[in-house]
C-alpha positions as CSV (number, residue, x, y, z in Angstrom):
1,M,4.6,-21.2,3.3
2,T,3.5,-17.6,2.2
3,S,2.2,-15.8,5.4
4,I,1.6,-12.7,7.3
5,T,1.7,-12.3,11.6
6,L,1.2,-9.2,13.1
7,E,1.6,-9.5,17.0
8,N,0.3,-6.7,19.2
9,V,1.7,-3.8,16.7
10,S,1.7,-0.5,17.6
11,V,3.6,2.6,16.1
12,D,3.5,5.7,17.6
13,F,4.7,9.3,15.8
14,P,6.0,11.9,18.0
15,I,5.3,15.2,17.2
16,Y,8.5,17.4,18.5
17,N,7.3,20.9,17.9
18,A,4.0,20.5,20.0
19,R,3.9,20.0,23.8
20,S,1.9,17.9,25.6
21,R,0.5,19.6,28.3
22,S,-3.2,20.9,26.6
23,L,-3.4,17.9,24.6
24,K,-2.3,14.9,26.9
25,N,-5.3,11.8,26.5
26,Q,-6.8,14.2,24.7
27,V,-8.8,11.8,21.2
28,I,-9.3,13.0,17.9
29,S,-12.7,13.8,17.1
30,L,-14.3,10.4,15.9
31,A,-13.9,12.2,12.6
32,T,-10.4,11.5,12.1
33,G,-6.9,10.3,13.7
34,G,-5.6,7.9,16.2
35,T,-5.3,8.9,20.0
36,I,-3.0,11.8,21.4
37,G,-0.4,11.1,24.2
38,S,2.3,11.9,25.4
39,D,5.9,10.2,25.5
40,S,8.1,10.4,29.0
41,D,9.9,13.7,27.5
42,G,6.7,15.6,27.3
43,H,6.6,14.9,23.6
44,V,3.3,14.6,22.2
45,V,2.5,11.1,20.2
46,I,0.1,10.1,18.3
47,R,-0.5,6.2,18.0
48,G,-1.2,5.4,14.3
49,L,-2.0,1.5,15.1
50,D,-2.9,0.2,18.6
51,A,-2.4,-3.9,19.5
52,I,-2.5,-5.0,16.2
53,N,-3.1,-8.7,15.4
54,I,-3.8,-10.1,12.2
55,M,-2.8,-13.6,11.1
56,L,-2.5,-14.0,6.6
57,K,-1.9,-17.4,5.1
58,E,-1.7,-18.6,1.7
59,G,-5.2,-18.0,0.1
60,D,-6.3,-14.8,2.2
61,R,-7.7,-11.8,0.3
62,L,-7.6,-9.0,3.0
63,G,-9.7,-5.6,2.6
64,L,-9.0,-2.8,5.0
65,I,-12.0,-0.1,5.7
66,G,-11.7,2.5,8.1
67,H,-12.3,6.4,7.5
68,N,-9.7,8.7,7.0
69,G,-7.0,8.4,9.2
70,S,-8.1,5.1,10.9
71,G,-4.8,4.0,10.4
72,K,-5.5,2.0,6.9
73,T,-2.3,3.5,4.6
74,T,0.2,2.9,7.9
75,L,-1.1,-0.7,8.5
76,L,-0.1,-1.3,5.1
77,R,2.9,0.5,5.4
78,V,4.0,-1.7,8.1
79,M,3.3,-4.7,6.6
80,S,4.9,-4.1,3.2
81,G,7.9,-2.6,5.2
82,V,7.6,0.9,5.3
83,Y,7.2,1.6,8.5
84,H,9.0,-0.3,11.6
85,P,6.8,-0.6,14.3
86,T,7.7,1.4,17.7
87,G,5.2,-1.5,19.8
88,G,5.2,-5.8,18.9
89,N,6.7,-8.2,16.3
90,V,6.1,-8.7,12.6
91,A,6.8,-11.7,10.8
92,I,6.7,-11.6,6.7
93,D,7.0,-14.5,4.9
94,G,7.4,-14.5,1.3
95,N,8.3,-11.7,-1.3
96,C,6.2,-8.7,-1.4
97,T,5.3,-5.9,-4.2
98,S,3.9,-2.4,-2.8
99,L,1.4,-0.5,-4.8
100,I,1.1,2.3,-2.7
101,N,4.3,4.7,-4.3
102,I,4.3,2.9,-7.3
103,S,6.2,6.5,-8.4
104,L,8.5,6.0,-5.9
105,G,12.3,6.4,-7.0
106,I,11.3,8.1,-10.2
107,D,14.4,9.9,-11.2
108,P,12.7,13.5,-13.2
109,E,16.0,13.9,-14.5
110,A,16.4,10.5,-16.2
111,T,15.4,8.7,-19.2
112,G,12.9,6.9,-19.0
113,R,15.0,3.9,-19.4
114,Q,16.9,4.8,-16.9
115,N,14.3,4.7,-14.6
116,I,13.5,1.5,-15.9
117,A,17.2,0.5,-14.1
118,I,16.4,2.5,-11.5
119,R,13.0,1.4,-10.4
120,G,13.7,-1.3,-11.2
121,A,17.1,-2.2,-8.4
122,L,14.6,-0.4,-5.8
123,L,12.2,-3.2,-6.9
124,G,15.0,-5.8,-5.8
125,F,15.6,-7.1,-9.8
126,T,19.3,-7.8,-10.3
127,K,20.9,-6.5,-13.9
128,R,20.4,-9.3,-15.9
129,E,16.9,-9.7,-14.6
130,M,15.6,-6.4,-15.7
131,E,17.9,-6.9,-18.8
132,T,14.8,-9.8,-19.2
133,R,11.7,-7.7,-18.6
134,R,13.2,-4.4,-20.2
135,E,11.7,-5.3,-22.9
136,E,7.9,-5.9,-21.8
137,I,8.1,-2.7,-20.1
138,E,9.0,-0.5,-22.4
139,D,6.0,-2.0,-24.9
140,F,3.8,-1.8,-21.8
141,S,4.0,1.5,-21.0
142,E,3.3,2.4,-24.9
143,L,5.7,5.6,-24.9
144,G,7.9,5.2,-27.3
145,G,10.9,7.8,-28.0
146,F,10.0,9.3,-25.2
147,L,11.6,6.9,-22.7
148,D,14.7,8.7,-23.9
149,M,13.9,11.9,-23.1
150,P,14.3,13.3,-19.1
151,V,11.0,11.7,-17.3
152,R,10.4,15.5,-16.5
153,T,9.3,16.4,-20.0
154,Y,6.7,14.1,-18.9
155,S,2.8,14.3,-18.8
156,S,1.8,13.4,-15.7
157,G,-0.1,10.5,-17.0
158,M,2.8,9.4,-18.4
159,Q,4.7,8.9,-15.7
160,L,1.8,6.9,-14.4
161,R,2.4,5.0,-17.4
162,L,5.8,4.5,-16.9
163,A,5.7,4.0,-13.2
164,F,2.9,1.2,-13.7
165,A,4.6,-0.8,-16.2
166,I,8.1,-1.3,-13.8
167,S,6.0,-2.2,-10.5
168,T,3.6,-4.4,-12.3
169,V,6.0,-6.3,-14.0
170,I,7.2,-8.8,-11.3
171,Q,5.0,-11.4,-9.7
172,P,4.8,-10.8,-5.8
173,E,4.1,-13.3,-3.6
174,I,2.8,-10.8,-1.2
175,L,0.9,-7.9,-3.2
176,I,-0.3,-4.5,-0.9
177,M,-2.6,-1.9,-2.5
178,D,-4.1,1.3,-1.2
179,E,-7.3,1.4,-4.0
180,W,-7.3,0.3,-6.8
181,L,-5.3,2.2,-9.7
182,A,-6.8,3.4,-12.6
183,T,-4.1,4.9,-14.7
184,G,-3.9,6.9,-18.2
185,D,-6.5,7.2,-20.6
186,E,-9.1,5.0,-21.4
187,G,-7.4,2.4,-23.6
188,F,-4.4,2.4,-21.4
189,K,-6.9,2.0,-18.0
190,D,-8.1,-0.7,-19.5
191,K,-4.1,-2.4,-19.9
192,A,-3.8,-1.6,-16.4
193,N,-6.8,-3.1,-14.9
194,Q,-6.1,-6.5,-17.2
195,R,-2.8,-6.4,-15.6
196,L,-4.4,-5.9,-11.8
197,H,-6.4,-8.8,-11.9
198,E,-4.1,-11.3,-13.2
199,L,-1.4,-9.5,-10.4
200,V,-4.6,-10.4,-7.6
201,N,-5.4,-13.9,-8.9
202,Q,-1.9,-15.4,-8.8
203,T,-0.7,-13.4,-5.5
204,K,-0.6,-15.7,-2.5
205,I,-1.9,-13.2,-0.6
206,L,-3.9,-9.8,-1.5
207,I,-3.7,-6.7,0.7
208,I,-6.0,-3.7,-0.4
209,A,-8.1,-0.8,1.5
210,S,-10.6,0.9,-0.5
211,H,-13.9,2.9,-0.1
212,S,-15.7,1.2,-2.4
213,R,-18.0,-1.9,-1.6
214,E,-18.5,-3.3,-4.9
215,L,-14.4,-4.0,-5.0
216,L,-14.3,-5.4,-1.7
217,L,-16.5,-7.5,-2.7
218,S,-15.3,-8.6,-5.4
219,N,-12.0,-9.2,-4.3
220,C,-11.6,-9.9,-0.9
221,N,-12.9,-12.8,1.9
222,R,-12.1,-11.3,5.0
223,I,-12.0,-7.4,5.5
224,I,-11.0,-5.2,8.9
225,W,-12.7,-2.9,10.2
226,L,-10.1,0.0,11.8
227,E,-11.0,3.0,13.7
228,H,-8.6,5.4,15.9
229,G,-5.9,2.8,14.9
230,S,-7.5,-0.1,16.5
231,I,-9.3,-3.3,15.1
232,R,-13.7,-2.7,15.4
233,M,-14.2,-5.6,13.3
234,D,-12.4,-8.7,11.8
235,G,-14.5,-10.9,9.7
236,D,-16.0,-12.6,6.2
237,A,-16.5,-10.0,3.8
238,A,-20.3,-9.5,3.7
239,T,-20.4,-9.3,7.5
240,V,-18.3,-6.5,7.4
241,T,-19.3,-4.8,4.7
242,A,-22.6,-5.1,5.4
243,A,-21.8,-3.6,9.4
244,Y,-19.6,-0.5,7.8
245,F,-21.9,0.7,5.0
246,G,-25.0,-0.7,6.0
247,H,-27.8,-3.3,4.7
């Protein structure tokens, strides 16, 4: 059964070009960031996540809220396997797709078609699987003859079209998103939104960070409020959004 379990998870970021004498035990202001401390060698260490405990099962739709620097993206990266925790344990059962950085692995010197193969391999597709999905990706991107051109010749919108078409062709059991993706012109945005809604509806576990109260309430049944890398509040969507955004 698809699940995610985080037990006492912490993530530390050592800063090797700073010393801790004047920063030791200092806490960053309430506007941003985590706790500043030092390790045994005297290096400055910023704790991005501190003793996080979360259990998710099939059907869970988790939203993450908090100020910039509260730990949302760090937590998403731990859940997607990009970051390995410096403390605690993470157990993930199910195939996971992260839409945090959909342009990861895109080679600007390669053509659009070559990048479909490259990005597909990074997503875990076999060569045969990519061949069965190639036409769908090409059609969805609406890039036509530009697929034979180097990606460096694309506009930023065209690059996002290609990356979005590749990254969303898979149907994951666990879907991780940092805000809702809005890609391209209005016509393509409608198509992209439809595909995102289909992914969200079919995935077994959804985790999304957002600053939008409406988006969280319409997609999530549970919300975690992060502050300075720790969980300040964890509960049903209506209760937590009311506490965070106000009535």
